[in-house]
N, C-alpha and C positions, 0 to 999 in steps of 0.2 A: 686813304692810300691810291695812286692810280701807277700803270703802264706805258711807258711809250709804248707807242705803237711797231718802233720797227724791232721790238722785244716780241712783243707778240706774234707779229707774223712773222719771227724768227723761228721761235718757239710752236706755232704753227707750224710748218714748214719742216720742220725736223720732225716731228712726232708722225706728222701725215708720211715723211720718207720711211721714217722706222716700220710704220702698220704696214705699209705697203711693201717693205723688204722682204719684211717677216710673214709676209700673204705670200708673196712667190715662193720664197720659198720650199714653204708648207708644201703649193699648187703643185708643184715642180716633182715632187716627192711624196705624193701621198702615201705612199703603203709606206716609207720609213717612217712619215709623220706619224702615221696611226699606231706602228710599232710603239713609238716612243710614248703616244698618250697609254696606250696598255702597259708601258713598264710601269705606271708610275700607283699601277693598281688604286685608284680611289673611282673608277667609273666602273657599274656591269659592262661584264665585253660586249652585249647584246648595244649599250650605246657608244660604245667605241669609236665604229665607224662610221657613225652618224656624228658623232664628234669632231673626227680629225675631218669629215668632208666639211661641216659647215663654220670650223674655226677660221680657216683661212678667208673667207668670203666674209665673216663677219668683222676680221682685220684689214677687211679692204676697205669694207664701209667705213671704217673710221677713219682709214687712211681721205677718203674722199669728203668723210665730216668734216674733220682737220682745217680743210681747205675753203668750208663754205661758212663766213661770217654766222649766219641766221643759226645753225645748228651748233658751233663749236663748244660749245657749253657740255649740248648733249655728250658730242667726244669727247670732251673733257672728262667729265663723269662715269662715262664705260670705259675710255681707258684706264682709269685710274682704278675703278673697280674689277677690269678684269686681270690686271699686274697683281693687285693684290689678291686674287684669287688664284695665280701662277704664285707667288711668293709662298703662301698658302701650301699650296700644291708641294712645291716643293721643300718648304719645312718639314711639313709631315714625313717624308719620303728620307726625309735626314735625319728626324727623331728615330725614326726604324732603322735605321743604320743601312741606309741603301744608296751611298754617296755616288755608285759605282753607274746609277741609269745617263741615259743620254738627258738631256733638259727640254731637249721638242723644241731652243729656241729658233737653229738654224738648221736646215737638212745639208748647207755646207760643209759642216764639219762637226763632227761629235762633240758635242762638251757636257762633262760630265755634272751633277749639282753639287752646289757648293753653298757656306752664309758668305761667299762674298757676292754670288751669282744671289742671294735672295736681300742684301743690300741693297745690292744693283739697281733691280726690279724696285723695291721698295722706292729709291730716292727717284727712278725714272715716274711713278706713279705719282709722287708729289710734284714734280715736275710737271705733269699732266693737269695739276688746278692749277699753275702760273696762269693761263687766260683765262680763269674765274676771277681775276683782277681785272677791277676797271680800267680801260684804256682811256688817254688823254685822249682827245679828240681833236684830230688834227690831220692835212692833210700829209700824204709821204710824197717828199722832194725826190728827185733822180738820183742825191747822194743816200739818202736812206734805202732807196730800194737795193742800191748796191749793197750798202751796208751788212742791209738784211738776206742778199743771198752770198755775200761771201761769210757772214755768222752761220747759217744754215749750212754753207761748203763745210768748214772749219768745223764744224760739229757733228755732224756725218759722219768725216773724216773719222771723227776721232771717237766716234761711238761704233764706228769699223774695227777699230784697233780693240778696244777694251776687251772684248770676248776672247783677243787673242790673247791680251796681255794677261786678263784671269788664267787661261786655259793653263800659260805659260808657268803662270805661279802656281798653280793646282803641280802640273810636271814637276818644278821646279822642289814645289814641296814632298812629294812622295819619293824623290829621287834621294831628300835629306833621310828619309827615314829608314832607309836600305840598306 
């Protein structure tokens, strides 16, 4: 099985944008991000500050790696592993009954953790493995580049909307329970 390079590049650009956006959001509000990590109660307090400082830098590194073909496989594996780590951390807290905590995904708005979020992260982790599939060897034409950029733009906009939809679903569910 091989994948067209348009699909591979579009996915790589989307994942680079994802990690860059995530990192910049956390770097803009380091104190709030550190509080989000601490709220999970999974790390010793002495490790929370260094983790909060290093994680956004690692996410920026992943964003860069997604743009560089020679290290894209490393980006794929590291991204999938990091996302699965996030999913496990959220699942542990959900199992503890701690669904009220902020996921720490984006510092733009508070988003409580949920099983929907675990599912979304797991799907994203699977998508990260896509570039490990061999790519058809061919040169990209001008229409290919245009399609790649359009698909990337559409996907990035969709990814920005999904967290809002999930937040609204959670708020609606809570409202129906009252």
